[in-house]
mmCIF file of the N, C-alpha and C atoms, coordinates in Angstrom:
data_MODEL
# 
_entry.id   MODEL 
# 
loop_
_atom_site.group_PDB 
_atom_site.id 
_atom_site.type_symbol 
_atom_site.label_atom_id 
_atom_site.label_alt_id 
_atom_site.label_comp_id 
_atom_site.label_asym_id 
_atom_site.label_entity_id 
_atom_site.label_seq_id 
_atom_site.pdbx_PDB_ins_code 
_atom_site.Cartn_x 
_atom_site.Cartn_y 
_atom_site.Cartn_z 
_atom_site.occupancy 
_atom_site.B_iso_or_equiv 
_atom_site.pdbx_formal_charge 
_atom_site.auth_seq_id 
_atom_site.auth_comp_id 
_atom_site.auth_asym_id 
_atom_site.auth_atom_id 
_atom_site.pdbx_PDB_model_num 
ATOM 1   N N  . MET A 1 1  ? -18.729 98.509  104.792 1.00 0.00 ? 1  MET A N  1 
ATOM 2   C CA . MET A 1 1  ? -19.339 98.730  105.687 1.00 0.00 ? 1  MET A CA 1 
ATOM 3   C C  . MET A 1 1  ? -19.772 97.072  106.485 1.00 0.00 ? 1  MET A C  1 
ATOM 4   N N  . ASN A 1 2  ? -19.207 96.984  107.526 1.00 0.00 ? 2  ASN A N  1 
ATOM 5   C CA . ASN A 1 2  ? -19.419 95.495  108.205 1.00 0.00 ? 2  ASN A CA 1 
ATOM 6   C C  . ASN A 1 2  ? -20.585 95.611  108.968 1.00 0.00 ? 2  ASN A C  1 
ATOM 7   N N  . LEU A 1 3  ? -21.675 94.793  108.865 1.00 0.00 ? 3  LEU A N  1 
ATOM 8   C CA . LEU A 1 3  ? -22.938 94.858  109.651 1.00 0.00 ? 3  LEU A CA 1 
ATOM 9   C C  . LEU A 1 3  ? -22.839 93.458  110.339 1.00 0.00 ? 3  LEU A C  1 
ATOM 10  N N  . ASP A 1 4  ? -21.846 93.245  111.030 1.00 0.00 ? 4  ASP A N  1 
ATOM 11  C CA . ASP A 1 4  ? -21.385 91.921  111.644 1.00 0.00 ? 4  ASP A CA 1 
ATOM 12  C C  . ASP A 1 4  ? -22.751 91.578  112.837 1.00 0.00 ? 4  ASP A C  1 
ATOM 13  N N  . ILE A 1 5  ? -23.614 90.792  112.711 1.00 0.00 ? 5  ILE A N  1 
ATOM 14  C CA . ILE A 1 5  ? -24.678 90.725  113.602 1.00 0.00 ? 5  ILE A CA 1 
ATOM 15  C C  . ILE A 1 5  ? -24.395 89.308  114.406 1.00 0.00 ? 5  ILE A C  1 
ATOM 16  N N  . PHE A 1 6  ? -23.473 89.003  114.604 1.00 0.00 ? 6  PHE A N  1 
ATOM 17  C CA . PHE A 1 6  ? -22.939 87.485  115.175 1.00 0.00 ? 6  PHE A CA 1 
ATOM 18  C C  . PHE A 1 6  ? -23.604 87.445  116.516 1.00 0.00 ? 6  PHE A C  1 
ATOM 19  N N  . TRP A 1 7  ? -24.084 88.459  117.243 1.00 0.00 ? 7  TRP A N  1 
ATOM 20  C CA . TRP A 1 7  ? -24.667 88.308  118.710 1.00 0.00 ? 7  TRP A CA 1 
ATOM 21  C C  . TRP A 1 7  ? -26.161 87.795  118.549 1.00 0.00 ? 7  TRP A C  1 
ATOM 22  N N  . LEU A 1 8  ? -26.697 87.977  117.510 1.00 0.00 ? 8  LEU A N  1 
ATOM 23  C CA . LEU A 1 8  ? -28.031 87.520  117.302 1.00 0.00 ? 8  LEU A CA 1 
ATOM 24  C C  . LEU A 1 8  ? -28.159 85.739  117.502 1.00 0.00 ? 8  LEU A C  1 
ATOM 25  N N  . ASN A 1 9  ? -27.179 85.324  117.381 1.00 0.00 ? 9  ASN A N  1 
ATOM 26  C CA . ASN A 1 9  ? -27.081 83.707  117.238 1.00 0.00 ? 9  ASN A CA 1 
ATOM 27  C C  . ASN A 1 9  ? -26.396 83.311  118.617 1.00 0.00 ? 9  ASN A C  1 
ATOM 28  N N  . ASP A 1 10 ? -25.993 84.337  119.557 1.00 0.00 ? 10 ASP A N  1 
ATOM 29  C CA . ASP A 1 10 ? -25.109 84.006  120.606 1.00 0.00 ? 10 ASP A CA 1 
ATOM 30  C C  . ASP A 1 10 ? -26.121 83.266  121.599 1.00 0.00 ? 10 ASP A C  1 
ATOM 31  N N  . GLU A 1 11 ? -26.068 82.107  121.999 1.00 0.00 ? 11 GLU A N  1 
ATOM 32  C CA . GLU A 1 11 ? -26.897 81.672  122.891 1.00 0.00 ? 11 GLU A CA 1 
ATOM 33  C C  . GLU A 1 11 ? -26.668 81.812  124.352 1.00 0.00 ? 11 GLU A C  1 
ATOM 34  N N  . THR A 1 12 ? -25.563 82.473  124.586 1.00 0.00 ? 12 THR A N  1 
ATOM 35  C CA . THR A 1 12 ? -24.914 82.863  126.027 1.00 0.00 ? 12 THR A CA 1 
ATOM 36  C C  . THR A 1 12 ? -25.966 84.209  126.365 1.00 0.00 ? 12 THR A C  1 
ATOM 37  N N  . LEU A 1 13 ? -26.516 84.829  125.385 1.00 0.00 ? 13 LEU A N  1 
ATOM 38  C CA . LEU A 1 13 ? -27.168 86.254  125.987 1.00 0.00 ? 13 LEU A CA 1 
ATOM 39  C C  . LEU A 1 13 ? -28.556 85.726  126.365 1.00 0.00 ? 13 LEU A C  1 
ATOM 40  N N  . ALA A 1 14 ? -29.275 86.526  127.051 1.00 0.00 ? 14 ALA A N  1 
ATOM 41  C CA . ALA A 1 14 ? -30.513 86.416  127.459 1.00 0.00 ? 14 ALA A CA 1 
ATOM 42  C C  . ALA A 1 14 ? -31.527 85.963  126.332 1.00 0.00 ? 14 ALA A C  1 
ATOM 43  N N  . ASP A 1 15 ? -32.588 85.076  126.701 1.00 0.00 ? 15 ASP A N  1 
ATOM 44  C CA . ASP A 1 15 ? -33.263 84.624  125.863 1.00 0.00 ? 15 ASP A CA 1 
ATOM 45  C C  . ASP A 1 15 ? -34.254 85.696  125.466 1.00 0.00 ? 15 ASP A C  1 
ATOM 46  N N  . SER A 1 16 ? -34.380 85.718  123.955 1.00 0.00 ? 16 SER A N  1 
ATOM 47  C CA . SER A 1 16 ? -35.164 87.067  123.449 1.00 0.00 ? 16 SER A CA 1 
ATOM 48  C C  . SER A 1 16 ? -36.633 86.930  123.847 1.00 0.00 ? 16 SER A C  1 
ATOM 49  N N  . ALA A 1 17 ? -37.072 85.877  123.849 1.00 0.00 ? 17 ALA A N  1 
ATOM 50  C CA . ALA A 1 17 ? -38.503 85.440  124.087 1.00 0.00 ? 17 ALA A CA 1 
ATOM 51  C C  . ALA A 1 17 ? -39.006 86.037  125.251 1.00 0.00 ? 17 ALA A C  1 
ATOM 52  N N  . SER A 1 18 ? -38.081 86.034  126.304 1.00 0.00 ? 18 SER A N  1 
ATOM 53  C CA . SER A 1 18 ? -38.335 86.555  127.649 1.00 0.00 ? 18 SER A CA 1 
ATOM 54  C C  . SER A 1 18 ? -38.157 88.146  127.675 1.00 0.00 ? 18 SER A C  1 
ATOM 55  N N  . LEU A 1 19 ? -37.738 88.741  126.934 1.00 0.00 ? 19 LEU A N  1 
ATOM 56  C CA . LEU A 1 19 ? -37.493 90.298  126.946 1.00 0.00 ? 19 LEU A CA 1 
ATOM 57  C C  . LEU A 1 19 ? -38.844 90.931  126.870 1.00 0.00 ? 19 LEU A C  1 
ATOM 58  N N  . PRO A 1 20 ? -38.918 92.065  127.383 1.00 0.00 ? 20 PRO A N  1 
ATOM 59  C CA . PRO A 1 20 ? -40.029 93.111  127.237 1.00 0.00 ? 20 PRO A CA 1 
ATOM 60  C C  . PRO A 1 20 ? -40.335 93.456  125.997 1.00 0.00 ? 20 PRO A C  1 
ATOM 61  N N  . ALA A 1 21 ? -41.580 93.996  125.648 1.00 0.00 ? 21 ALA A N  1 
ATOM 62  C CA . ALA A 1 21 ? -41.938 94.230  124.266 1.00 0.00 ? 21 ALA A CA 1 
ATOM 63  C C  . ALA A 1 21 ? -41.238 95.504  123.860 1.00 0.00 ? 21 ALA A C  1 
ATOM 64  N N  . PRO A 1 22 ? -41.075 95.756  122.406 1.00 0.00 ? 22 PRO A N  1 
ATOM 65  C CA . PRO A 1 22 ? -40.136 96.713  122.028 1.00 0.00 ? 22 PRO A CA 1 
ATOM 66  C C  . PRO A 1 22 ? -40.554 98.299  122.485 1.00 0.00 ? 22 PRO A C  1 
ATOM 67  N N  . ASP A 1 23 ? -41.618 98.446  122.425 1.00 0.00 ? 23 ASP A N  1 
ATOM 68  C CA . ASP A 1 23 ? -42.187 99.744  123.048 1.00 0.00 ? 23 ASP A CA 1 
ATOM 69  C C  . ASP A 1 23 ? -41.692 100.144 124.585 1.00 0.00 ? 23 ASP A C  1 
ATOM 70  N N  . VAL A 1 24 ? -41.725 98.819  125.330 1.00 0.00 ? 24 VAL A N  1 
ATOM 71  C CA . VAL A 1 24 ? -41.454 98.929  126.756 1.00 0.00 ? 24 VAL A CA 1 
ATOM 72  C C  . VAL A 1 24 ? -39.788 99.145  126.750 1.00 0.00 ? 24 VAL A C  1 
ATOM 73  N N  . LEU A 1 25 ? -38.998 98.493  126.022 1.00 0.00 ? 25 LEU A N  1 
ATOM 74  C CA . LEU A 1 25 ? -37.649 98.735  125.912 1.00 0.00 ? 25 LEU A CA 1 
ATOM 75  C C  . LEU A 1 25 ? -37.137 100.213 125.531 1.00 0.00 ? 25 LEU A C  1 
ATOM 76  N N  . ALA A 1 26 ? -37.961 100.557 124.477 1.00 0.00 ? 26 ALA A N  1 
ATOM 77  C CA . ALA A 1 26 ? -37.628 101.875 124.243 1.00 0.00 ? 26 ALA A CA 1 
ATOM 78  C C  . ALA A 1 26 ? -37.990 103.035 125.047 1.00 0.00 ? 26 ALA A C  1 
ATOM 79  N N  . GLN A 1 27 ? -38.891 102.768 125.741 1.00 0.00 ? 27 GLN A N  1 
ATOM 80  C CA . GLN A 1 27 ? -39.254 103.687 126.728 1.00 0.00 ? 27 GLN A CA 1 
ATOM 81  C C  . GLN A 1 27 ? -38.507 103.659 128.036 1.00 0.00 ? 27 GLN A C  1 
ATOM 82  N N  . GLU A 1 28 ? -37.684 102.438 128.539 1.00 0.00 ? 28 GLU A N  1 
ATOM 83  C CA . GLU A 1 28 ? -36.642 102.327 129.295 1.00 0.00 ? 28 GLU A CA 1 
ATOM 84  C C  . GLU A 1 28 ? -35.395 103.176 128.821 1.00 0.00 ? 28 GLU A C  1 
ATOM 85  N N  . ILE A 1 29 ? -35.236 102.923 127.804 1.00 0.00 ? 29 ILE A N  1 
ATOM 86  C CA . ILE A 1 29 ? -34.127 103.440 127.111 1.00 0.00 ? 29 ILE A CA 1 
ATOM 87  C C  . ILE A 1 29 ? -34.255 105.023 127.180 1.00 0.00 ? 29 ILE A C  1 
ATOM 88  N N  . LEU A 1 30 ? -35.187 105.585 126.622 1.00 0.00 ? 30 LEU A N  1 
ATOM 89  C CA . LEU A 1 30 ? -35.445 106.923 126.832 1.00 0.00 ? 30 LEU A CA 1 
ATOM 90  C C  . LEU A 1 30 ? -35.554 107.518 128.137 1.00 0.00 ? 30 LEU A C  1 
ATOM 91  N N  . GLU A 1 31 ? -35.828 106.746 128.989 1.00 0.00 ? 31 GLU A N  1 
ATOM 92  C CA . GLU A 1 31 ? -36.127 107.395 130.540 1.00 0.00 ? 31 GLU A CA 1 
ATOM 93  C C  . GLU A 1 31 ? -34.403 107.347 130.958 1.00 0.00 ? 31 GLU A C  1 
ATOM 94  N N  . ASN A 1 32 ? -33.739 106.330 130.528 1.00 0.00 ? 32 ASN A N  1 
ATOM 95  C CA . ASN A 1 32 ? -32.339 106.259 131.100 1.00 0.00 ? 32 ASN A CA 1 
ATOM 96  C C  . ASN A 1 32 ? -31.479 107.221 130.469 1.00 0.00 ? 32 ASN A C  1 
ATOM 97  N N  . LEU A 1 33 ? -31.798 107.564 129.188 1.00 0.00 ? 33 LEU A N  1 
ATOM 98  C CA . LEU A 1 33 ? -30.968 108.650 128.230 1.00 0.00 ? 33 LEU A CA 1 
ATOM 99  C C  . LEU A 1 33 ? -31.436 109.942 129.073 1.00 0.00 ? 33 LEU A C  1 
ATOM 100 N N  . GLN A 1 34 ? -32.711 110.353 129.268 1.00 0.00 ? 34 GLN A N  1 
ATOM 101 C CA . GLN A 1 34 ? -33.120 111.657 129.932 1.00 0.00 ? 34 GLN A CA 1 
ATOM 102 C C  . GLN A 1 34 ? -32.525 111.819 131.379 1.00 0.00 ? 34 GLN A C  1 
ATOM 103 N N  . ALA A 1 35 ? -32.464 110.661 132.126 1.00 0.00 ? 35 ALA A N  1 
ATOM 104 C CA . ALA A 1 35 ? -31.777 110.869 133.479 1.00 0.00 ? 35 ALA A CA 1 
ATOM 105 C C  . ALA A 1 35 ? -30.260 111.147 133.141 1.00 0.00 ? 35 ALA A C  1 
ATOM 106 N N  . THR A 1 36 ? -29.525 110.375 132.152 1.00 0.00 ? 36 THR A N  1 
ATOM 107 C CA . THR A 1 36 ? -28.155 110.705 131.803 1.00 0.00 ? 36 THR A CA 1 
ATOM 108 C C  . THR A 1 36 ? -27.870 112.161 131.589 1.00 0.00 ? 36 THR A C  1 
ATOM 109 N N  . LEU A 1 37 ? -28.708 112.587 130.608 1.00 0.00 ? 37 LEU A N  1 
ATOM 110 C CA . LEU A 1 37 ? -28.687 114.169 130.136 1.00 0.00 ? 37 LEU A CA 1 
ATOM 111 C C  . LEU A 1 37 ? -28.888 114.894 131.405 1.00 0.00 ? 37 LEU A C  1 
ATOM 112 N N  . ALA A 1 38 ? -29.881 114.674 132.191 1.00 0.00 ? 38 ALA A N  1 
ATOM 113 C CA . ALA A 1 38 ? -30.088 115.651 133.431 1.00 0.00 ? 38 ALA A CA 1 
ATOM 114 C C  . ALA A 1 38 ? -28.832 115.598 134.448 1.00 0.00 ? 38 ALA A C  1 
ATOM 115 N N  . GLN A 1 39 ? -28.107 114.545 134.576 1.00 0.00 ? 39 GLN A N  1 
ATOM 116 C CA . GLN A 1 39 ? -26.949 114.477 135.320 1.00 0.00 ? 39 GLN A CA 1 
ATOM 117 C C  . GLN A 1 39 ? -25.914 115.342 134.584 1.00 0.00 ? 39 GLN A C  1 
ATOM 118 N N  . PHE A 1 40 ? -25.775 114.940 133.153 1.00 0.00 ? 40 PHE A N  1 
ATOM 119 C CA . PHE A 1 40 ? -24.624 115.945 132.492 1.00 0.00 ? 40 PHE A CA 1 
ATOM 120 C C  . PHE A 1 40 ? -24.903 117.271 132.744 1.00 0.00 ? 40 PHE A C  1 
ATOM 121 N N  . SER A 1 41 ? -26.043 117.835 132.738 1.00 0.00 ? 41 SER A N  1 
ATOM 122 C CA . SER A 1 41 ? -26.427 119.155 132.646 1.00 0.00 ? 41 SER A CA 1 
ATOM 123 C C  . SER A 1 41 ? -26.139 119.496 133.988 1.00 0.00 ? 41 SER A C  1 
ATOM 124 N N  . SER A 1 42 ? -26.438 118.865 135.098 1.00 0.00 ? 42 SER A N  1 
ATOM 125 C CA . SER A 1 42 ? -26.072 119.072 136.471 1.00 0.00 ? 42 SER A CA 1 
ATOM 126 C C  . SER A 1 42 ? -24.668 119.528 136.731 1.00 0.00 ? 42 SER A C  1 
ATOM 127 N N  . ILE A 1 43 ? -23.757 118.546 135.906 1.00 0.00 ? 43 ILE A N  1 
ATOM 128 C CA . ILE A 1 43 ? -22.502 118.779 136.159 1.00 0.00 ? 43 ILE A CA 1 
ATOM 129 C C  . ILE A 1 43 ? -21.928 119.899 135.319 1.00 0.00 ? 43 ILE A C  1 
ATOM 130 N N  . ALA A 1 44 ? -22.432 120.312 134.366 1.00 0.00 ? 44 ALA A N  1 
ATOM 131 C CA . ALA A 1 44 ? -21.975 121.320 133.413 1.00 0.00 ? 44 ALA A CA 1 
ATOM 132 C C  . ALA A 1 44 ? -22.440 122.586 134.262 1.00 0.00 ? 44 ALA A C  1 
ATOM 133 N N  . GLU A 1 45 ? -23.468 122.644 134.792 1.00 0.00 ? 45 GLU A N  1 
ATOM 134 C CA . GLU A 1 45 ? -24.100 123.938 135.771 1.00 0.00 ? 45 GLU A CA 1 
ATOM 135 C C  . GLU A 1 45 ? -22.705 124.110 136.690 1.00 0.00 ? 45 GLU A C  1 
ATOM 136 N N  . GLU A 1 46 ? -22.477 122.948 137.460 1.00 0.00 ? 46 GLU A N  1 
ATOM 137 C CA . GLU A 1 46 ? -21.366 123.211 138.492 1.00 0.00 ? 46 GLU A CA 1 
ATOM 138 C C  . GLU A 1 46 ? -20.335 123.779 137.978 1.00 0.00 ? 46 GLU A C  1 
ATOM 139 N N  . PHE A 1 47 ? -19.706 123.300 136.720 1.00 0.00 ? 47 PHE A N  1 
ATOM 140 C CA . PHE A 1 47 ? -18.547 123.784 136.229 1.00 0.00 ? 47 PHE A CA 1 
ATOM 141 C C  . PHE A 1 47 ? -18.583 125.485 135.787 1.00 0.00 ? 47 PHE A C  1 
ATOM 142 N N  . GLU A 1 48 ? -19.789 125.709 135.403 1.00 0.00 ? 48 GLU A N  1 
ATOM 143 C CA . GLU A 1 48 ? -20.041 127.213 135.140 1.00 0.00 ? 48 GLU A CA 1 
ATOM 144 C C  . GLU A 1 48 ? -20.047 128.236 136.290 1.00 0.00 ? 48 GLU A C  1 
ATOM 145 N N  . ILE A 1 49 ? -20.750 127.613 137.346 1.00 0.00 ? 49 ILE A N  1 
ATOM 146 C CA . ILE A 1 49 ? -20.596 128.395 138.679 1.00 0.00 ? 49 ILE A CA 1 
ATOM 147 C C  . ILE A 1 49 ? -19.313 128.543 139.028 1.00 0.00 ? 49 ILE A C  1 
ATOM 148 N N  . SER A 1 50 ? -18.446 127.305 139.206 1.00 0.00 ? 50 SER A N  1 
ATOM 149 C CA . SER A 1 50 ? -17.114 127.380 139.711 1.00 0.00 ? 50 SER A CA 1 
ATOM 150 C C  . SER A 1 50 ? -16.070 128.463 138.695 1.00 0.00 ? 50 SER A C  1 
ATOM 151 N N  . GLU A 1 51 ? -16.389 128.795 137.590 1.00 0.00 ? 51 GLU A N  1 
ATOM 152 C CA . GLU A 1 51 ? -15.708 129.251 136.706 1.00 0.00 ? 51 GLU A CA 1 
ATOM 153 C C  . GLU A 1 51 ? -15.428 130.815 137.163 1.00 0.00 ? 51 GLU A C  1 
# 
């Protein structure tokens, strides 16, 4: 298993000190995932109706 974490030292990425708190990031990720799931559900419903 390769756990290459080279990106942690990549200075071209955003300054990690200016990132939101982990709980804020987790909440944003959760909201994005829920919105994506809702979109996929909507698409799946359209396919079920058209069959």
